[in-house]
C-alpha positions as CSV (number, residue, x, y, z in Angstrom):
1,M,118.5,96.9,92.3
2,L,117.2,100.4,93.4
3,H,115.3,102.2,90.9
4,P,117.3,105.6,89.7
5,A,114.8,107.7,90.8
6,A,114.7,105.2,94.4
7,R,118.7,105.7,93.8
8,R,118.3,109.6,93.7
9,A,116.2,109.4,96.5
10,V,118.9,107.5,98.9
11,E,121.6,109.8,97.9
12,E,119.5,113.0,99.1
13,Y,118.4,110.9,102.1
14,A,122.2,110.7,103.1
15,A,122.5,114.4,103.3
16,T,119.9,115.1,105.7
17,P,119.7,115.3,110.0
18,R,119.0,112.1,111.5
19,V,115.7,112.5,113.8
20,Y,117.8,110.4,116.8
21,E,120.9,113.2,117.0
22,A,120.7,115.4,120.2
23,D,120.3,118.5,118.0
24,F,117.6,117.7,116.0
25,D,114.5,120.1,115.6
26,I,111.0,118.5,115.4
27,E,109.7,121.8,115.0
28,A,111.4,123.1,112.1
29,D,111.3,119.6,110.6
30,R,107.4,119.6,110.6
31,A,107.4,123.5,109.5
32,A,109.9,122.4,106.5
33,A,107.5,119.4,105.3
34,R,104.7,122.1,105.4
35,S,106.5,124.8,103.3
36,A,107.9,121.8,100.5
37,A,104.6,120.6,100.3
38,A,102.7,123.8,99.9
39,A,105.2,124.5,96.6
40,E,104.4,121.1,94.9
41,P,101.6,121.1,92.3
42,R,98.1,119.6,93.2
43,E,95.1,118.5,91.6
44,D,91.5,120.4,91.5
45,V,88.9,118.4,93.8
46,A,85.4,119.5,93.7
47,E,85.4,120.4,97.3
48,V,87.6,120.7,99.9
49,R,87.1,121.9,103.2
50,D,88.3,121.2,106.9
51,V,86.1,120.1,109.4
52,D,85.5,119.0,113.2
53,A,85.2,115.3,113.0
54,G,84.5,114.3,116.8
55,G,86.2,116.6,118.6
56,V,89.4,116.0,115.4
57,R,90.5,118.2,113.1
58,C,90.1,117.1,109.5
59,R,89.9,118.0,105.9
60,L,87.2,116.4,103.6
61,Y,88.0,116.1,99.9
62,R,84.7,115.5,97.5
63,P,85.7,114.6,94.0
64,Q,83.5,115.5,91.3
65,E,80.2,112.9,91.0
66,A,81.5,111.2,94.0
67,R,80.2,107.9,95.0
68,P,78.9,106.8,98.2
69,G,81.0,106.2,100.8
70,V,84.6,107.4,102.1
71,V,88.2,106.6,102.5
72,V,89.6,107.6,105.6
73,H,93.0,108.4,105.2
74,L,95.7,108.4,108.1
75,H,99.1,110.1,106.8
76,G,102.4,108.8,107.7
77,G,105.3,110.6,109.4
78,G,106.7,107.8,111.9
79,F,103.8,109.2,114.1
80,V,105.5,112.4,114.7
81,F,105.7,114.4,111.8
82,H,103.4,115.6,108.6
83,D,99.8,116.2,108.8
84,V,96.5,117.3,106.5
85,D,98.4,120.1,105.0
86,V,101.5,117.9,104.1
87,H,99.2,115.5,102.5
88,D,96.9,117.5,101.1
89,G,98.6,117.2,97.3
90,A,98.3,113.2,97.9
91,A,94.8,113.2,99.4
92,R,93.3,115.1,96.7
93,R,94.8,112.4,94.1
94,L,93.3,109.5,96.1
95,A,89.7,111.4,96.1
96,N,89.9,111.8,92.2
97,R,91.2,108.5,91.4
98,T,88.9,106.3,93.7
99,R,85.8,109.0,92.9
100,T,85.4,108.9,96.5
101,A,85.0,111.2,99.4
102,V,88.2,111.0,101.3
103,L,88.7,112.1,104.9
104,S,92.3,113.2,106.1
105,V,93.0,113.0,109.8
106,D,94.7,115.3,111.6
107,Y,95.3,112.9,114.5
108,R,97.2,114.1,117.4
109,R,101.3,113.5,117.3
110,P,104.0,112.5,119.6
111,P,106.3,113.5,121.1
112,E,103.2,116.1,122.6
113,H,100.4,113.8,122.5
114,R,101.8,110.1,122.9
115,F,99.8,106.7,122.4
116,P,97.0,106.2,122.4
117,A,96.2,109.6,121.5
118,A,96.3,109.0,117.9
119,P,94.1,106.0,117.2
120,D,91.6,107.4,119.5
121,D,91.6,110.5,117.5
122,V,90.9,107.8,114.3
123,D,88.2,106.0,116.3
124,A,86.6,109.5,116.8
125,A,86.5,110.5,113.2
126,L,85.4,107.0,112.2
127,A,82.4,107.5,114.5
128,W,81.8,110.6,112.9
129,W,81.5,109.6,109.6
130,D,77.4,108.9,109.4
131,E,76.9,109.0,105.0
132,E,75.6,105.9,103.4
133,G,78.4,104.0,101.4
134,P,81.2,101.9,102.2
135,V,83.9,103.0,104.8
136,F,87.3,102.3,103.9
137,V,90.5,103.1,106.0
138,H,93.8,103.6,104.1
139,G,97.5,105.0,105.9
140,D,101.2,105.1,104.7
141,S,103.8,104.1,107.0
142,A,102.9,104.9,110.4
143,G,99.5,105.8,108.9
144,G,99.1,102.3,107.6
145,N,99.5,101.3,111.6
146,L,96.9,103.6,113.0
147,A,94.7,102.0,110.1
148,L,95.1,98.8,110.7
149,V,94.5,99.5,114.6
150,A,91.5,101.2,113.4
151,A,90.2,98.5,111.4
152,L,91.0,95.7,114.4
153,R,89.8,98.4,116.9
154,N,86.1,99.2,115.2
155,P,85.5,95.4,113.9
156,G,82.6,95.4,111.2
157,R,82.6,99.0,110.7
158,V,85.4,99.2,108.1
159,D,84.7,97.3,104.6
160,G,88.6,97.5,103.4
161,V,92.0,98.4,104.7
162,V,95.0,99.8,102.3
163,L,98.2,100.0,103.6
164,I,101.0,101.4,102.3
165,Y,104.2,100.0,103.9
166,P,102.7,100.0,107.0
167,F,104.8,100.6,110.4
168,L,104.1,97.9,112.5
169,D,106.7,96.0,114.9
170,P,108.4,98.2,117.3
171,R,111.1,95.3,117.9
172,A,112.6,95.8,114.7
173,G,112.7,92.1,114.3
174,F,113.3,91.4,110.6
175,A,115.9,90.5,108.0
176,S,114.6,94.0,106.2
177,Y,116.1,96.1,108.4
178,A,119.6,95.0,107.9
179,E,119.1,95.0,104.2
180,A,117.0,98.1,103.1
181,E,118.5,101.3,101.9
182,G,117.6,105.0,102.4
183,F,115.8,104.5,106.1
184,D,118.3,103.8,109.3
185,P,117.0,101.5,111.5
186,R,117.9,103.7,114.4
187,E,115.4,106.1,113.3
188,A,112.8,103.5,113.2
189,A,113.2,102.8,117.0
190,W,113.6,106.8,117.7
191,Y,109.7,107.1,116.1
192,W,108.5,104.1,118.5
193,E,110.3,106.1,121.3
194,Q,108.5,109.2,120.7
195,Y,105.1,107.2,119.9
196,A,104.9,104.8,123.1
197,A,104.1,106.7,126.5
198,S,105.4,103.8,128.4
199,P,107.8,100.8,127.8
200,A,104.9,98.4,128.1
201,D,103.1,99.8,125.4
202,L,105.5,98.5,122.5
203,D,103.7,95.1,123.4
204,D,100.2,96.6,123.2
205,P,98.2,95.2,120.4
206,D,97.1,98.6,119.6
207,L,100.6,100.0,118.8
208,A,102.0,96.8,117.9
209,P,99.0,95.2,115.8
210,L,101.1,92.1,114.5
211,R,100.5,91.0,118.0
212,S,96.8,91.3,117.7
213,D,94.2,88.4,118.3
214,R,92.0,90.0,116.5
215,L,93.1,89.8,112.9
216,T,90.4,87.2,111.7
217,T,88.1,90.7,112.0
218,L,89.5,92.4,109.2
219,P,87.6,93.1,106.3
220,P,89.5,93.0,102.4
221,T,93.1,94.0,102.9
222,L,95.4,95.5,100.6
223,V,99.4,95.6,101.7
224,V,101.9,97.1,99.5
225,T,105.7,97.0,100.6
226,A,108.6,98.4,98.8
227,E,111.6,96.0,97.9
228,H,114.2,98.3,99.5
229,D,112.4,99.6,102.8
230,P,113.7,97.9,106.1
231,L,109.5,97.9,106.9
232,R,109.3,95.7,103.8
233,D,108.9,92.0,105.9
234,E,106.8,93.3,108.7
235,G,104.5,94.1,106.1
236,E,105.0,90.9,104.1
237,H,104.7,88.9,107.4
238,L,101.4,90.1,107.7
239,V,100.2,89.1,104.6
240,S,101.0,85.8,105.8
241,L,99.3,86.3,108.9
242,L,96.3,87.4,107.1
243,A,96.0,84.7,104.6
244,E,96.5,81.9,107.4
245,A,93.7,83.8,109.3
246,G,91.2,83.5,106.5
247,V,91.2,87.2,105.5
248,T,91.0,88.1,101.9
249,V,94.2,89.7,101.4
250,V,96.3,91.2,98.7
251,G,100.2,91.4,98.8
252,T,102.0,93.5,96.6
253,R,106.0,94.4,96.6
254,Y,106.9,97.2,94.8
255,L,110.8,96.6,93.1
256,G,113.1,98.7,93.2
257,Q,111.5,101.0,95.3
258,V,112.1,102.9,98.9
259,H,110.2,103.8,101.7
260,G,108.2,106.8,101.0
261,F,107.6,106.7,97.2
262,W,103.8,106.5,97.5
263,R,103.3,110.1,98.1
264,H,105.8,111.8,95.4
265,E,104.5,111.3,92.2
266,Q,106.6,114.0,90.8
267,V,109.8,112.0,92.0
268,F,109.0,108.7,91.6
269,P,107.2,106.8,88.4
270,A,105.8,104.3,90.3
271,A,103.4,106.2,92.5
272,E,100.7,107.0,90.1
273,P,100.3,103.1,89.3
274,L,100.3,102.4,93.1
275,M,97.4,105.0,92.9
276,G,95.7,103.4,90.2
277,Q,96.2,100.3,92.2
278,V,94.3,101.1,95.3
279,A,91.7,102.8,93.3
280,A,91.1,99.3,91.4
281,F,91.0,97.4,94.8
282,L,88.3,99.7,96.3
283,E,86.4,99.6,93.2
284,G,86.5,95.6,93.6
285,L,85.4,95.8,97.3
286,R,82.7,98.4,96.4
287,R,81.3,96.0,93.4
288,S,81.2,92.8,95.6
289,R,79.7,95.0,98.8
290,P,76.4,92.9,99.7
291,P,73.1,95.5,98.8
292,G,72.0,97.6,101.9
293,R,75.3,97.7,103.4
């Protein structure tokens, strides 16, 4: 059963244009998202500044009395949409709740810059960070894909992974695509078409990480899914794969929720508890981290 807030979101979604329609305007949608985000309330953070991280534009957030380490945040938006401005409010909350610096990565997006531009940018940002303390990667939706790929491409570099309803399966081969509400499967196909530079890319583990043979290299991982999300089953399949591979993994399904709920704390009451769960998960990893790492 949909949570009332999720039901209202589904009703509003039904009235919005579809990305796969011939007259859909990508730039207009990007601009609208930035405008909407700019109008939302946002928390104060002790320090917020834009940085050049290995040639990649990023935004660094340091909360008051920040502990050592960083959370590298990769924004969602189907690889095509959103940026550090759209995710500014969420990144501020993430920094304040985790009491850790957050590096929000403004990776290149398709269709202007197709795969592997985005994961290459994330690699560059990870390589740029040279401060002491744990390094965590965090992403929602397409950003969850990029966070997982970053950990797989940089074994030993990352101390923990947080994936919020990650976008992992270009083949859309799970039952939840037929069961979910508020996210048309045709949209998912369109996003993959924009992201992949060629059909062969859809089988590349750096684009489709469920196909990776390096899952055993992952650090402790939290995977969050939403009950009424078409991406639910692929995220939960990842949990099973990681458990079978011997990776420390926690999987949580948020009942009544739809795709996108994490970022909109003003709309979805479950968003703030999820932020608290992420903070607690990372705090547990921090406490269990061997001295000297």
